[in-house]
NULOFI-659905 format. One record per residue (C-alpha): x, y, z; residue in three letters; residue number from 1. Coordinates in pm, 1 decimal. Example, Ala and Ser with C-alpha at 12.3 -4.5 7.8 and 13.67 -1.06 7.14 Angstrom:
BEGIN
<<1230.0 -450.0 780.0> 'ALA' 1>,
<<1367.0 -106.0 714.0> 'SER' 2>,
***
This chain:
BEGIN
<<561.5 2611.3 1027.0> 'UNK' 1>,
<<746.9 2395.2 1279.9> 'UNK' 2>,
<<755.3 2017.2 1261.2> 'UNK' 3>,
<<554.8 1994.3 1584.6> 'UNK' 4>,
<<274.4 2192.5 1421.9> 'UNK' 5>,
<<276.4 1970.1 1114.5> 'UNK' 6>,
<<262.6 1661.5 1333.3> 'UNK' 7>,
<<-26.1 1811.7 1529.5> 'UNK' 8>,
<<-222.5 1865.4 1207.5> 'UNK' 9>,
<<-186.6 1497.3 1112.5> 'UNK' 10>,
<<-278.7 1386.1 1464.1> 'UNK' 11>,
<<-605.2 1575.5 1423.5> 'UNK' 12>,
<<-652.2 1413.3 1082.8> 'UNK' 13>,
<<-600.0 1072.9 1245.6> 'UNK' 14>,
<<-870.7 1155.0 1498.8> 'UNK' 15>,
<<-1101.2 1254.5 1214.4> 'UNK' 16>,
<<-1029.1 935.0 1017.8> 'UNK' 17>,
<<-1089.6 713.1 1320.1> 'UNK' 18>,
<<-1462.1 787.5 1286.7> 'UNK' 19>,
<<-1471.5 613.4 946.4> 'UNK' 20>,
<<-1290.9 287.9 1023.9> 'UNK' 21>,
<<-1618.2 95.1 1050.8> 'UNK' 22>,
<<-1901.4 43.9 804.9> 'UNK' 23>,
<<-2129.8 270.6 1007.7> 'UNK' 24>,
<<-1931.4 586.4 1093.8> 'UNK' 25>,
<<-1991.5 718.0 1442.2> 'UNK' 26>,
<<-1945.4 1090.2 1491.9> 'UNK' 27>,
<<-1717.7 1190.8 1778.1> 'UNK' 28>,
<<-1808.4 1534.9 1906.0> 'UNK' 29>,
<<-1452.4 1583.9 2032.9> 'UNK' 30>,
<<-1310.7 1580.3 1678.5> 'UNK' 31>,
<<-1244.4 1928.9 1549.7> 'UNK' 32>,
<<-1430.8 2061.7 1243.5> 'UNK' 33>,
<<-1672.2 1770.2 1232.6> 'UNK' 34>,
<<-1956.2 2009.1 1158.7> 'UNK' 35>,
<<-1782.6 2102.6 834.3> 'UNK' 36>,
<<-1631.3 1771.4 725.3> 'UNK' 37>,
<<-1809.1 1466.0 871.6> 'UNK' 38>,
<<-2099.9 1442.2 627.5> 'UNK' 39>,
<<-1875.6 1539.4 338.9> 'UNK' 40>,
<<-1640.4 1252.3 418.2> 'UNK' 41>,
<<-1928.8 1006.2 403.9> 'UNK' 42>,
<<-2011.7 1144.9 60.5> 'UNK' 43>,
<<-1651.8 1111.9 -57.0> 'UNK' 44>,
<<-1644.9 749.1 54.7> 'UNK' 45>,
<<-1963.3 685.8 -143.7> 'UNK' 46>,
<<-1811.9 849.3 -453.1> 'UNK' 47>,
<<-1494.7 644.8 -410.4> 'UNK' 48>,
<<-1686.9 317.0 -408.9> 'UNK' 49>,
<<-1889.3 421.5 -712.3> 'UNK' 50>,
<<-1575.3 523.9 -901.8> 'UNK' 51>,
<<-1377.2 204.2 -836.6> 'UNK' 52>,
<<-1539.1 -134.8 -788.4> 'UNK' 53>,
<<-1226.7 -270.2 -618.8> 'UNK' 54>,
<<-1261.1 -11.6 -341.8> 'UNK' 55>,
<<-1527.0 -188.8 -142.4> 'UNK' 56>,
<<-1656.4 -56.2 186.5> 'UNK' 57>,
<<-1454.5 -322.0 367.6> 'UNK' 58>,
<<-1132.4 -222.9 191.6> 'UNK' 59>,
<<-1191.0 146.7 250.6> 'UNK' 60>,
<<-1255.8 88.9 620.4> 'UNK' 61>,
<<-942.4 -123.5 645.9> 'UNK' 62>,
<<-722.1 140.3 482.8> 'UNK' 63>,
<<-870.6 421.3 689.8> 'UNK' 64>,
<<-835.6 225.8 1013.6> 'UNK' 65>,
<<-466.8 161.2 940.6> 'UNK' 66>,
<<-400.5 528.6 877.9> 'UNK' 67>,
<<-602.1 641.2 1179.1> 'UNK' 68>,
<<-383.7 416.9 1395.5> 'UNK' 69>,
<<-63.6 535.9 1227.1> 'UNK' 70>,
<<-139.9 904.8 1274.6> 'UNK' 71>,
<<-82.9 899.9 1648.4> 'UNK' 72>,
<<144.1 1157.4 1809.0> 'UNK' 73>,
<<388.5 905.6 1955.7> 'UNK' 74>,
<<420.8 719.9 1625.0> 'UNK' 75>,
<<476.9 1036.4 1424.2> 'UNK' 76>,
<<726.7 1179.2 1669.9> 'UNK' 77>,
<<923.4 854.0 1696.3> 'UNK' 78>,
<<932.7 823.8 1317.6> 'UNK' 79>,
<<1054.7 1176.7 1250.3> 'UNK' 80>,
<<1291.8 1227.9 1543.7> 'UNK' 81>,
<<1598.3 1091.9 1361.1> 'UNK' 82>,
<<1566.6 1335.4 1070.1> 'UNK' 83>,
<<1649.9 1704.4 1038.1> 'UNK' 84>,
<<1308.1 1838.3 941.1> 'UNK' 85>,
<<1275.4 2164.3 1131.5> 'UNK' 86>,
<<1509.5 2377.0 921.0> 'UNK' 87>,
<<1439.9 2240.7 574.5> 'UNK' 88>,
<<1453.3 2484.6 285.4> 'UNK' 89>,
<<1109.9 2423.4 127.2> 'UNK' 90>,
<<1099.3 2279.3 -224.7> 'UNK' 91>,
<<806.8 2173.3 -439.7> 'UNK' 92>,
<<783.8 1794.9 -458.8> 'UNK' 93>,
<<562.9 1631.0 -720.1> 'UNK' 94>,
<<403.4 1296.2 -639.7> 'UNK' 95>,
<<263.2 1068.3 -908.9> 'UNK' 96>,
<<37.7 824.6 -727.8> 'UNK' 97>,
<<-79.2 475.6 -810.6> 'UNK' 98>,
<<-442.5 376.6 -761.2> 'UNK' 99>,
<<-434.1 4.9 -690.8> 'UNK' 100>,
<<-551.1 26.9 -327.7> 'UNK' 101>,
<<-723.4 306.0 -130.7> 'UNK' 102>,
<<-493.1 593.1 -27.8> 'UNK' 103>,
<<-191.4 404.2 -158.4> 'UNK' 104>,
<<-0.2 729.4 -204.8> 'UNK' 105>,
<<-79.2 871.5 137.1> 'UNK' 106>,
<<258.6 777.5 288.1> 'UNK' 107>,
<<439.9 985.4 25.4> 'UNK' 108>,
<<200.1 1273.9 81.0> 'UNK' 109>,
<<247.3 1252.4 457.6> 'UNK' 110>,
<<626.3 1238.7 418.1> 'UNK' 111>,
<<645.5 1545.9 195.2> 'UNK' 112>,
<<422.6 1758.9 416.2> 'UNK' 113>,
<<595.1 1651.9 738.6> 'UNK' 114>,
<<930.9 1727.6 578.7> 'UNK' 115>,
<<818.4 2087.1 532.6> 'UNK' 116>,
<<799.4 2091.2 153.3> 'UNK' 117>,
<<521.5 2196.2 -80.9> 'UNK' 118>,
<<347.2 1907.3 -251.7> 'UNK' 119>,
<<204.1 1880.5 -602.6> 'UNK' 120>,
<<-3.1 1564.3 -645.9> 'UNK' 121>,
<<-103.6 1390.1 -965.5> 'UNK' 122>,
<<-368.4 1140.1 -861.9> 'UNK' 123>,
<<-461.4 814.9 -1027.5> 'UNK' 124>,
<<-808.7 826.4 -1179.5> 'UNK' 125>,
<<-880.2 512.4 -975.8> 'UNK' 126>,
<<-833.0 691.2 -643.2> 'UNK' 127>,
<<-914.7 1057.4 -691.6> 'UNK' 128>,
<<-1167.1 1149.7 -422.9> 'UNK' 129>,
<<-1033.5 1089.8 -73.0> 'UNK' 130>,
<<-692.6 1256.0 -63.2> 'UNK' 131>,
<<-803.7 1602.2 -186.9> 'UNK' 132>,
<<-1076.3 1599.5 77.7> 'UNK' 133>,
<<-832.3 1500.0 352.9> 'UNK' 134>,
<<-591.9 1768.4 231.2> 'UNK' 135>,
<<-868.8 2024.5 265.5> 'UNK' 136>,
<<-925.2 1909.4 623.2> 'UNK' 137>,
<<-552.6 1956.1 693.7> 'UNK' 138>,
<<-566.9 2310.0 554.5> 'UNK' 139>,
<<-849.7 2394.8 790.0> 'UNK' 140>,
<<-683.6 2254.9 1101.3> 'UNK' 141>,
<<-348.2 2407.3 1000.5> 'UNK' 142>,
<<-414.5 2720.5 789.6> 'UNK' 143>,
<<-43.2 2772.5 726.6> 'UNK' 144>,
<<-60.7 2468.6 494.0> 'UNK' 145>,
<<-289.5 2657.5 255.6> 'UNK' 146>,
<<-116.6 2712.6 -74.4> 'UNK' 147>,
<<135.8 2437.1 -1.6> 'UNK' 148>,
<<-79.8 2146.0 -118.1> 'UNK' 149>,
<<-202.8 2128.5 -475.6> 'UNK' 150>,
<<-345.7 1872.4 -716.0> 'UNK' 151>,
<<-331.7 1859.7 -1093.0> 'UNK' 152>,
<<-464.2 1653.7 -1382.7> 'UNK' 153>,
<<-229.6 1825.1 -1624.7> 'UNK' 154>,
<<133.0 1773.2 -1715.2> 'UNK' 155>,
<<357.8 1831.6 -1416.1> 'UNK' 156>,
<<546.1 2160.6 -1429.9> 'UNK' 157>,
<<740.3 2387.2 -1193.3> 'UNK' 158>,
<<857.7 2133.6 -937.1> 'UNK' 159>,
<<1195.2 2056.6 -782.2> 'UNK' 160>,
<<1180.6 1681.9 -713.6> 'UNK' 161>,
<<949.1 1391.2 -782.7> 'UNK' 162>,
<<825.8 1068.3 -626.7> 'UNK' 163>,
<<656.4 850.6 -888.4> 'UNK' 164>,
<<494.5 508.5 -864.8> 'UNK' 165>,
<<391.6 301.7 -1162.7> 'UNK' 166>,
<<435.3 -17.7 -1358.7> 'UNK' 167>,
<<771.8 -134.7 -1486.9> 'UNK' 168>,
<<687.0 18.1 -1825.2> 'UNK' 169>,
<<585.7 357.8 -1688.1> 'UNK' 170>,
<<887.3 355.2 -1456.1> 'UNK' 171>,
<<1115.9 351.0 -1759.1> 'UNK' 172>,
<<936.2 658.5 -1887.9> 'UNK' 173>,
<<960.5 824.8 -1547.0> 'UNK' 174>,
<<1333.2 752.4 -1525.4> 'UNK' 175>,
<<1391.0 920.1 -1859.1> 'UNK' 176>,
<<1150.5 1210.6 -1811.8> 'UNK' 177>,
<<1267.8 1295.7 -1459.2> 'UNK' 178>,
<<1637.0 1216.9 -1506.6> 'UNK' 179>,
<<1733.2 1577.9 -1433.0> 'UNK' 180>,
<<1535.1 1599.1 -1107.5> 'UNK' 181>,
<<1604.4 1437.0 -770.4> 'UNK' 182>,
<<1363.7 1144.1 -774.5> 'UNK' 183>,
<<1232.1 825.5 -626.6> 'UNK' 184>,
<<1090.9 599.1 -898.1> 'UNK' 185>,
<<901.0 290.0 -788.8> 'UNK' 186>,
<<832.7 -11.7 -1008.7> 'UNK' 187>,
<<620.7 -324.9 -976.7> 'UNK' 188>,
<<690.8 -534.0 -671.1> 'UNK' 189>,
<<517.7 -834.2 -520.5> 'UNK' 190>,
<<527.9 -1014.7 -190.0> 'UNK' 191>,
<<600.5 -1379.7 -122.2> 'UNK' 192>,
<<557.9 -1633.1 156.2> 'UNK' 193>,
<<794.8 -1914.7 244.4> 'UNK' 194>,
<<620.2 -2224.2 379.5> 'UNK' 195>,
<<798.0 -2517.6 540.2> 'UNK' 196>,
<<503.5 -2744.6 612.6> 'UNK' 197>,
<<537.9 -2680.3 985.7> 'UNK' 198>,
<<311.1 -2375.9 998.0> 'UNK' 199>,
<<30.0 -2375.8 1249.1> 'UNK' 200>,
<<-330.2 -2346.4 1139.6> 'UNK' 201>,
<<-335.6 -1997.7 1290.8> 'UNK' 202>,
<<-34.9 -1887.8 1083.9> 'UNK' 203>,
<<-195.7 -2011.5 763.2> 'UNK' 204>,
<<-523.5 -1836.6 847.6> 'UNK' 205>,
<<-325.1 -1516.6 900.4> 'UNK' 206>,
<<-159.5 -1576.0 564.7> 'UNK' 207>,
<<-505.9 -1555.7 408.3> 'UNK' 208>,
<<-510.7 -1188.7 513.4> 'UNK' 209>,
<<-178.1 -1132.1 338.4> 'UNK' 210>,
<<-320.4 -1287.3 22.2> 'UNK' 211>,
<<-677.5 -1156.5 5.1> 'UNK' 212>,
<<-673.7 -809.4 161.9> 'UNK' 213>,
<<-745.4 -555.6 -113.8> 'UNK' 214>,
<<-817.6 -858.3 -338.3> 'UNK' 215>,
<<-441.7 -911.4 -364.0> 'UNK' 216>,
<<-392.2 -586.9 -556.4> 'UNK' 217>,
<<-128.9 -431.5 -329.9> 'UNK' 218>,
<<246.8 -466.1 -360.6> 'UNK' 219>,
<<242.3 -598.1 -4.1> 'UNK' 220>,
<<-9.5 -868.3 -101.7> 'UNK' 221>,
<<135.9 -1218.8 -116.2> 'UNK' 222>,
<<114.7 -1337.3 -474.9> 'UNK' 223>,
<<357.6 -1630.2 -457.8> 'UNK' 224>,
<<441.1 -1919.1 -226.9> 'UNK' 225>,
<<768.3 -2105.6 -194.3> 'UNK' 226>,
<<702.6 -2457.0 -68.3> 'UNK' 227>,
<<920.0 -2766.7 -9.0> 'UNK' 228>,
<<905.1 -3062.9 -241.6> 'UNK' 229>,
<<595.5 -3280.0 -191.2> 'UNK' 230>,
<<422.3 -3002.8 5.4> 'UNK' 231>,
<<61.4 -3093.8 85.9> 'UNK' 232>,
<<-167.9 -2800.3 8.3> 'UNK' 233>,
<<-466.4 -2937.2 202.9> 'UNK' 234>,
<<-390.1 -2732.9 515.3> 'UNK' 235>,
<<-332.8 -2424.3 301.1> 'UNK' 236>,
<<-669.9 -2450.8 127.8> 'UNK' 237>,
<<-845.6 -2522.0 458.7> 'UNK' 238>,
<<-697.4 -2205.2 607.5> 'UNK' 239>,
<<-799.8 -1999.0 305.6> 'UNK' 240>,
<<-1164.8 -2099.1 333.9> 'UNK' 241>,
<<-1248.2 -1811.5 569.2> 'UNK' 242>,
<<-1205.5 -1579.3 268.3> 'UNK' 243>,
<<-1459.4 -1757.0 48.7> 'UNK' 244>,
<<-1693.4 -1456.5 58.8> 'UNK' 245>,
<<-1445.1 -1278.6 -168.8> 'UNK' 246>,
<<-1656.1 -1420.3 -452.5> 'UNK' 247>,
<<-1934.8 -1181.4 -353.8> 'UNK' 248>,
<<-1735.9 -917.2 -537.9> 'UNK' 249>,
<<-1846.1 -929.2 -900.4> 'UNK' 250>,
<<-1511.7 -794.3 -1021.1> 'UNK' 251>,
<<-1317.2 -1060.3 -831.6> 'UNK' 252>,
<<-1555.3 -1338.6 -938.7> 'UNK' 253>,
<<-1527.1 -1233.1 -1304.2> 'UNK' 254>,
<<-1147.9 -1240.8 -1282.9> 'UNK' 255>,
<<-1158.0 -1580.9 -1117.1> 'UNK' 256>,
<<-1382.8 -1725.1 -1389.2> 'UNK' 257>,
<<-1178.3 -1569.0 -1668.8> 'UNK' 258>,
<<-838.1 -1678.8 -1540.2> 'UNK' 259>,
<<-965.2 -2027.1 -1463.1> 'UNK' 260>,
<<-1096.7 -2060.1 -1818.6> 'UNK' 261>,
<<-762.4 -1943.4 -1961.0> 'UNK' 262>,
<<-570.7 -2195.0 -1750.9> 'UNK' 263>,
<<-800.8 -2481.4 -1842.8> 'UNK' 264>,
<<-795.2 -2401.9 -2214.4> 'UNK' 265>,
<<-417.0 -2380.1 -2199.6> 'UNK' 266>,
<<-407.2 -2717.7 -2021.2> 'UNK' 267>,
<<-217.4 -2574.4 -1725.4> 'UNK' 268>,
<<-217.9 -2777.7 -1407.2> 'UNK' 269>,
<<-391.2 -2582.5 -1132.9> 'UNK' 270>,
<<-538.5 -2654.3 -792.7> 'UNK' 271>,
<<-842.4 -2454.1 -685.9> 'UNK' 272>,
<<-1114.7 -2443.6 -423.9> 'UNK' 273>,
<<-1387.0 -2237.6 -589.9> 'UNK' 274>,
<<-1243.3 -1893.6 -516.0> 'UNK' 275>,
<<-865.9 -1908.5 -549.2> 'UNK' 276>,
<<-631.3 -2101.1 -776.1> 'UNK' 277>,
<<-270.9 -2199.7 -721.8> 'UNK' 278>,
<<-40.2 -2260.3 -1014.3> 'UNK' 279>,
<<324.1 -2360.6 -1031.9> 'UNK' 280>,
<<503.6 -2067.9 -1193.5> 'UNK' 281>,
<<844.5 -1900.2 -1169.4> 'UNK' 282>,
<<701.2 -1547.6 -1192.3> 'UNK' 283>,
<<628.7 -1328.8 -891.5> 'UNK' 284>,
<<326.4 -1134.9 -1019.1> 'UNK' 285>,
<<17.3 -1353.6 -1037.0> 'UNK' 286>,
<<-322.6 -1265.8 -1186.4> 'UNK' 287>,
<<-615.6 -1182.3 -961.0> 'UNK' 288>,
<<-761.1 -1489.9 -785.9> 'UNK' 289>,
<<-437.6 -1679.9 -848.2> 'UNK' 290>,
<<-140.0 -1750.0 -625.4> 'UNK' 291>,
<<173.5 -1884.6 -788.7> 'UNK' 292>,
<<395.2 -2137.1 -613.4> 'UNK' 293>,
<<744.2 -2270.0 -662.8> 'UNK' 294>,
<<919.9 -2563.6 -500.5> 'UNK' 295>,
<<1251.5 -2537.4 -322.2> 'UNK' 296>,
<<1499.3 -2806.9 -217.2> 'UNK' 297>,
<<1733.3 -2611.0 7.9> 'UNK' 298>,
<<1633.3 -2316.7 228.0> 'UNK' 299>,
<<1974.8 -2152.8 198.2> 'UNK' 300>,
<<1958.1 -2169.2 -180.2> 'UNK' 301>,
<<1611.8 -2011.8 -161.5> 'UNK' 302>,
<<1744.0 -1729.5 56.2> 'UNK' 303>,
<<2012.9 -1664.6 -204.2> 'UNK' 304>,
<<1754.0 -1660.4 -483.3> 'UNK' 305>,
<<1538.2 -1409.8 -296.6> 'UNK' 306>,
<<1841.4 -1191.7 -232.0> 'UNK' 307>,
<<1923.0 -1189.1 -603.9> 'UNK' 308>,
<<1558.8 -1108.6 -688.8> 'UNK' 309>,
<<1524.6 -843.5 -415.9> 'UNK' 310>,
<<1428.2 -566.9 -660.1> 'UNK' 311>,
<<1110.7 -761.3 -746.7> 'UNK' 312>,
<<1004.2 -830.4 -387.7> 'UNK' 313>,
<<830.7 -601.9 -138.6> 'UNK' 314>,
<<771.6 -834.9 157.7> 'UNK' 315>,
<<874.4 -1185.7 258.1> 'UNK' 316>,
<<637.8 -1364.4 492.6> 'UNK' 317>,
<<814.5 -1642.7 680.1> 'UNK' 318>,
<<895.3 -1800.2 1015.5> 'UNK' 319>,
<<1249.1 -1920.5 946.7> 'UNK' 320>,
<<1466.4 -1654.0 1114.8> 'UNK' 321>,
<<1516.7 -1476.8 784.2> 'UNK' 322>,
<<1643.5 -1119.8 800.6> 'UNK' 323>,
<<1359.8 -872.5 734.6> 'UNK' 324>,
<<1095.7 -1145.3 732.6> 'UNK' 325>,
<<740.6 -1040.6 820.1> 'UNK' 326>,
<<514.4 -1240.9 1046.3> 'UNK' 327>,
<<213.1 -1414.8 897.0> 'UNK' 328>,
<<-79.8 -1176.8 865.3> 'UNK' 329>,
<<123.9 -857.1 899.1> 'UNK' 330>,
<<201.6 -747.1 542.4> 'UNK' 331>,
<<-90.1 -503.3 533.0> 'UNK' 332>,
<<4.6 -339.0 863.0> 'UNK' 333>,
<<329.7 -157.2 781.7> 'UNK' 334>,
<<492.6 79.6 1026.9> 'UNK' 335>,
<<564.5 437.2 921.1> 'UNK' 336>,
<<932.0 347.6 878.7> 'UNK' 337>,
<<852.4 55.6 646.8> 'UNK' 338>,
<<937.3 240.4 328.1> 'UNK' 339>,
<<818.2 110.5 -8.4> 'UNK' 340>,
<<1103.2 -54.9 -200.1> 'UNK' 341>,
<<1328.0 4.4 101.6> 'UNK' 342>,
<<1397.3 365.8 -3.4> 'UNK' 343>,
<<1403.4 605.7 292.1> 'UNK' 344>,
<<1160.3 872.4 175.0> 'UNK' 345>,
<<1214.6 1107.9 467.3> 'UNK' 346>,
<<1591.5 1095.9 423.6> 'UNK' 347>,
<<1549.3 1178.1 55.3> 'UNK' 348>,
<<1322.9 1471.3 143.2> 'UNK' 349>,
<<1543.5 1603.7 422.8> 'UNK' 350>,
<<1840.5 1612.2 184.1> 'UNK' 351>,
<<1663.0 1796.9 -96.2> 'UNK' 352>,
<<1793.2 2137.0 5.6> 'UNK' 353>,
<<2149.2 2009.2 -33.5> 'UNK' 354>,
<<2083.5 1842.3 -369.4> 'UNK' 355>,
<<1906.0 2130.1 -548.1> 'UNK' 356>,
***
């Protein structure tokens, strides 16, 4: 199966997904196989929400809209054109997926299939409904993919390489267990924002998207702020107010109440506005409903610190001419070439034939 055919299959999947990027899906008669899959997709979305309270309708629509936009022919062709993917010797690549946000492992799945390999997926129990259904759609629009996509709940066996995502603790297990296989092992990462006090109101409002999308559960979610000494948080809290309806989620509200109680009983100094707390803390990973902050004196010293801590950081939101900085509000809109942890997945996959 040529790369062009694989790309065409995902373009059709993107067209299919585009129908479900709003709360009330609208069927497009031009989308192939809608008679077989449209109603079933609505059912899978319902099951997904029932299975995971964090996967709200809003979050599902957001994730699906992003992928529908990404799976455009021009984007896929521009992404893959710099790799040798047409004459790959097929291997079986296992993917161990996380389940913190909807379809979080889809980029790995897309990469493996586009690279021409077979894929064996071990799903998280938190996100187990959508991807198998989308894989079935791919098999129908591109029958040559049948038998090349499989899912398992059992121990992984009979594979040639692995891409695994987990916590820092599980990553240590993965590194040991898969030490004899070509692998990409991903650990915990968090995203940060650097504020100078000169941000516009619009930039801070956009920052609220970086913080609250997916309830802050993604590795691209901003969990920590770096602010100058004597920074006034009034403008920050004002800009966050547009996300106050986050408390309508019972799971988020319960986490907010619990973490606030812990902080107060521990006599920690916090600032809060009724739906988010900020706490001075040197760590990068903050609890749900909390954003950590840390003061800095010198921007160059801060840049050096972030360089040293790079393995803990996924994204840096800033407007200070920092290399690889991301604009306010853009962390949850990665391009196809924005690889998790900075590891080029397609390059890894295109080289498998040489490494095995």
